[in-house]
LUMTORVEX-128691 format. One record per residue (C-alpha): residue in three letters; y, x, z. Coordinates in steps of 0.5 Angstrom, whole numbers, plus 500, padded with zeros to 3 digits. Each point is the difference from the previous one (the first is absolute). Layout:
BEGIN
ALAYXZ/...
% end
This chain:
BEGIN
MET150631333/ALA503498507/ARG497494503/LYS504494502/ASP503499507/ARG498494503/LEU503496506/ILE494497503/TYR499494506/VAL494499503/PRO499495506/LEU495503504/GLY501495505/GLY504494502/ALA500497493/GLY495494500/GLU500499507/ILE505500506/GLY500507504/MET497507499/ASN506502496/MET499506496/TYR504501493/LEU499506496/TYR505503495/GLY499506495/PHE504503495/GLY498505495/PRO495501494/LYS493497501/ASP495503505/ALA506505502/GLU505494503/ARG504502506/PHE500495506/ILE503496505/LEU497495505/VAL503494503/ASP498497507/VAL493502503/GLY498493504/VAL495496503/THR497493501/PHE496498506/PRO493497500/ASP497494502/MET494498503/ALA497497494/SER500505495/THR502506504/PRO497500506/GLY501506505/VAL505503496/GLU506503502/LEU505500494/ILE499499492/MET504505495/ALA500501493/ASP496505498/PRO504506497/SER495504496/PHE503500494/ILE506503502/GLN496504505/ALA496504494/ARG507501498/ALA504502506/ASP502507498/ARG504496495/LEU503495505/GLU507502502/ALA502495505/ILE498494504/PHE506495501/ILE500495505/THR504493499/HIS500497507/GLY496500507/HIS496495499/GLU492501501/ASP498498493/HIS505506498/VAL499505505/GLY494498504/ALA495505496/LEU505506500/GLY497504505/ILE493498498/LEU500502493/TRP505506500/PRO495505501/ARG497498493/LEU507500497/LYS504506503/ALA507498497/PRO507500503/VAL502493503/TYR507497500/ALA503494503/ARG506498503/ARG501501507/PHE497494504/THR494500495/ALA499508501/ALA500499507/LEU494495499/ALA497504495/LYS500507505/GLY497495505/LYS494499495/MET499507499/GLU501503507/ARG495495502/SER495502495/GLY501507502/HIS504503494/ASP507503499/THR505496501/GLY505505496/ALA496497493/VAL505494502/ARG507501497/GLN506495501/ALA504498494/ASP506497500/ALA502494496/TRP502499493/PRO504503497/HIS497506502/VAL494502497/THR493504501/HIS498504495/ALA492500499/GLY498503494/PRO502497493/PHE503494505/ALA506498504/VAL499495505/GLY505496504/PHE500496506/VAL504493499/PRO501496506/VAL498494500/SER499494505/HIS492499502/SER497498507/ILE500507502/PRO506505501/GLU501504494/ALA496497495/SER502503493/CYS499500493/LEU498506496/VAL505502494/ILE495505496/ASP503503494/THR496504495/PRO502504493/ALA496493497/GLY505496504/ARG501496506/ILE496496505/LEU501495505/HIS495500506/SER502493504/GLY496502506/ASP500493505/PHE507497500/LYS503494500/VAL507498498/ASP504499507/PRO507502501/THR500499508/PRO493503502/LEU503502507/VAL496506501/GLY499505493/GLU505500494/PRO501494496/PHE499498493/GLU505503496/PRO500497493/ALA506505497/THR495506502/PHE494497496/ARG505498494/ALA502507500/ILE493502500/GLY499496494/ASP506502496/ALA497507499/GLY494496497/VAL493499503/LYS494500496/ALA496497505/LEU501496506/VAL493500505/CYS501494504/ASP498497506/SER497493499/THR497498507/ASN505493499/VAL500498493/PHE498493502/SER505499505/GLU505496496/HIS506500505/PRO505506501/GLY498504505/ARG503499507/SER504505504/GLU497503506/ALA507498503/SER498493499/LEU495501506/ALA505501506/ALA502493501/PRO493496500/ILE497505504/THR505501505/ALA500492500/LEU493500501/VAL500505506/ARG506497503/GLY496493501/ALA493502502/GLU498500507/GLY495505503/LEU498506498/VAL502502492/ALA496505496/ALA501501493/THR496505495/THR502503493/PHE498506496/ALA501506505/SER504504494/ASN505493499/VAL505504505/ALA506495497/ARG495494502/LEU499503507/LYS507501501/THR501493498/LEU495497505/ALA503505506/GLN507498499/ALA498493500/GLY496501506/LYS506503503/ALA505495498/ALA495495504/GLY501504506/ARG493503500/GLU497507501/VAL497503494/VAL493503501/VAL497504494/LEU492500500/GLY496504495/ARG499508498/ALA502498493/MET507496501/ASN502505505/THR499506496/MET504497494/LEU505498505/ARG501508502/THR499502493/ALA506496498/HIS504502506/ALA499507498/ALA502499493/GLU506497502/VAL498493495/LEU500495506/ALA507499504/ASP502495505/PHE492499502/PRO500496507/LYS498504506/THR493498501/ILE496501507/ASP493503501/PRO494496501/LEU499502508/ASP508498501/ALA499493498/ASP495498506/GLY505495504/ILE504498495/PRO500492499/ARG495498494/ASP506496497/ARG504507500/LEU495504496/MET499501492/LEU494504498/LEU500504493/ALA493501498/THR496504495/GLY494496496/SER504495495/GLN493501496/GLY495498505/GLU498507501/ARG495499506/ARG502506504/ALA508499500/ALA504497505/THR501493497/ALA492499499/GLN499502507/LEU506496503/ALA496494496/ALA493502503/GLY503501507/LYS504505503/TYR504507497/MET503505505/GLY501495506/PHE503494495/GLU496493500/LEU503494495/LYS499493503/LYS501493499/GLY508499498/ASP501507497/THR502501493/PHE497505495/LEU504501493/PHE496503494/SER506503496/SER496503495/LYS497498493/THR492500501/ILE497505494/PRO495497496/GLY493501504/ASN503500507/GLU500492500/VAL494500504/SER502505505/VAL507497501/ALA497493501/ARG495502505/ILE506503504/LEU504493499/ASN494496502/GLN500504507/LEU507499501/SER499493499/GLU494500505/LYS505503505/GLY505495499/VAL505505497/ARG505497495/ALA498505493/ILE504500495/ASP498503493/ASP504501493/SER497494497/ASP507497500/GLY504507498/ARG505498505/TYR499507504/HIS498505495/VAL502503493/SER497504495/GLY501507498/HIS498499493/PRO504498494/ASN499492499/ARG500498492/PRO508499500/ASP501507503/LEU495503495/GLU504497494/ALA507504504/MET496506500/HIS498500493/ASP507498498/LEU504505504/VAL495506497/ARG499498493/ALA494504499/ARG496500493/ALA494498503/ILE497497507/VAL494503503/PRO498495506/MET497503506/HIS498498507/GLY497494500/GLU493497498/HIS498500493/ARG503492499/HIS506503503/LEU501505495/ALA498495494/ALA506495503/HIS505506500/ALA498502493/GLU501494498/LEU507498503/ALA502507497/GLU498498493/SER502492501/ARG507504501/GLY500505494/THR497506503/ALA494503498/ALA494501506/VAL494503500/VAL494498506/ALA498506503/PRO495499506/ASN497506503/GLY497506495/THR504498494/MET504506498/LEU506498496/ASP504505496/LEU508498501/ALA502505495/GLY500496494/GLU505494498/ALA495496504/PRO495501505/ALA493501497/VAL493500504/VAL497507498/GLU494500504/ARG497497506/ILE497504506/GLU495499506/THR504498506/GLY496498507/ARG501499507/LEU499505506/TYR498498507/LEU502503506/ASP494499504/GLY500502507/SER503507499/GLU497501493/LEU502498493/ILE495497496/GLY500497493/ALA499492499/THR494501496/ASP497505505/GLY496494502/VAL501501508/VAL505494501/ARG495496495/ASP494502505/ARG504497506/ILE501494497/ARG493499497/MET498501508/ALA505495502/ILE498495496/ARG492501500/GLY499504507/HIS496506500/VAL493502502/ALA498507502/VAL492502499/SER497506503/VAL493502498/VAL496506502/ILE494503495/ASP495504504/GLU497507497/ASP495496496/GLY505495497/ARG499494504/PRO505496504/LEU500502507/GLY502496506/ASP504493498/VAL505499496/TRP507500503/VAL506495498/GLN507499502/ALA504494497/THR507500500/GLY504494498/LEU495495499/PRO498493503/ASP494499505/ASP496494498/PRO497498507/ARG494497496/LEU498508499/ARG496502506/ASP502507500/GLY507499497/ILE502503493/GLU499507502/GLY493499503/THR498496494/LEU502505495/GLU496505504/ALA494496499/GLU501499493/ILE502507498/GLY494503504/ARG495495496/VAL503502494/LEU499507501/ALA493499503/ARG498497493/ALA504505496/ARG497505495/LYS499507502/ALA504502494/GLU506496503/ILE500503507/ALA500507497/ASP506499496/ASP507499503/ASP503496495/ALA494495499/LEU499499508/GLU508499500/GLU500494495/LEU494497503/ILE503500507/LEU507497496/ARG496495497/SER497497506/CYS506500504/SER504496495/LYS494496499/THR498499507/CYS508498502/ASP501496495/ASP494495501/ALA502501507/ILE507499501/GLY503499493/LYS503507500/LYS499507495/PRO503505505/VAL502507498/CYS494504502/SER499507502/VAL493504501/MET499506503/ILE494503499/SER497506504/ARG494504498/LEU496505505/GLU498506497/ALA492502501/
% end
């Protein structure tokens, strides 16, 4: 008896969180499905929960174990949370990668920097062209977003059609990139859509989304009215906003300087892919010397408070010869991503201390979102008329609210956070399995698991401090010489005559002198004895119980 084909959807990242987008689709009998993967993104660490980590990405173990059945990887657009992990994770997947021209150029850059064959990245044309990958026919449908050539994906299968929205907004005048075309989505819906897997980021915003074109007038007025030097930051990938900012600078008679590697790279790629026309001429930072401050406008990376980016360095001091002064203006033409509020606030305060007029997006005048608000989601639902809505790209509360919205308007919906396997082949989506998902950390140049303990140990040492203890045991099984202690990240009490290190050395020495021979002879017992002594002594002396590392050296007879 032939086994029944399934059309499965499994979010591995990006559903129940914002960032790390990675979505898996499969078709075929259970345990014999052929797969495609949509997006391979990252999110960024913070010092509180992931100190020292470079990047965070979804763990692809589930599809990695089935990589021989992975037909292709499709990248919806060039934002880091959708393409940022491609070069890192591709060796585990080794499937052809499809993207539109601009996104493909960014993806090839990721592959090249990681030392992989850029030929694995293949340029795809826009809808109605389709790319065949096993039982799937996938089309890139142009849509407006805060980066050029963003696309929804039409995924046609023998069991029916899925529309994967990617990131989108309902914007008829995006300035850079393609507009949202209602007729296109109505026609896609006319063919019948089993499920709309849809962006949920702005489901709580009740007003219709605003067009990118609406920013030109207020930004131009702000720059025209500013005295002294003007600087602005936004997402490096938002080339439409960069164009609006640069045009505002030119309109005010200012020379425009672009500061920061990411922003310059994005502009070069956009020009090469021919998606950025009429961008004002910029000047090299070295050529700005001698130009009056009131004739300059800087575009700087670092809208999220990144410590090494141009914005943070300008706020703290100087960057490439530029220094902000009292009377200058600094515009944040961007939304602060949740989790980055402290970093951005630090920069705003530093600018305030310099006497710089710092303007953020608290009143919404100088930034518009690249995601659909609630009325825009309703418009997409009405155009596509999918049999079911599957919310994605959002925290759990966003997914739940989006599902409630769909159901309130008569459409079935299912909340499917990471690891939820849905079968979309039937009349309604059905949860058929839950798989284990997780995160990987790029820590230096190594990929480690979030549960490996490396970052946990780093956090423990950051909170509690660290003590290293070294003891030498002679041939007769007795301590030789004095105990050696080095403490890191611990306060010293001035009442301790020999400091915390001397106090520990003396106390551990006394404990060893009283220890039984059997305890000295056994490394595990000796280590436990020293650990207890270290913890109690520090707790009594300074109120801390540090992480303690013990090194035991034994001399052989």
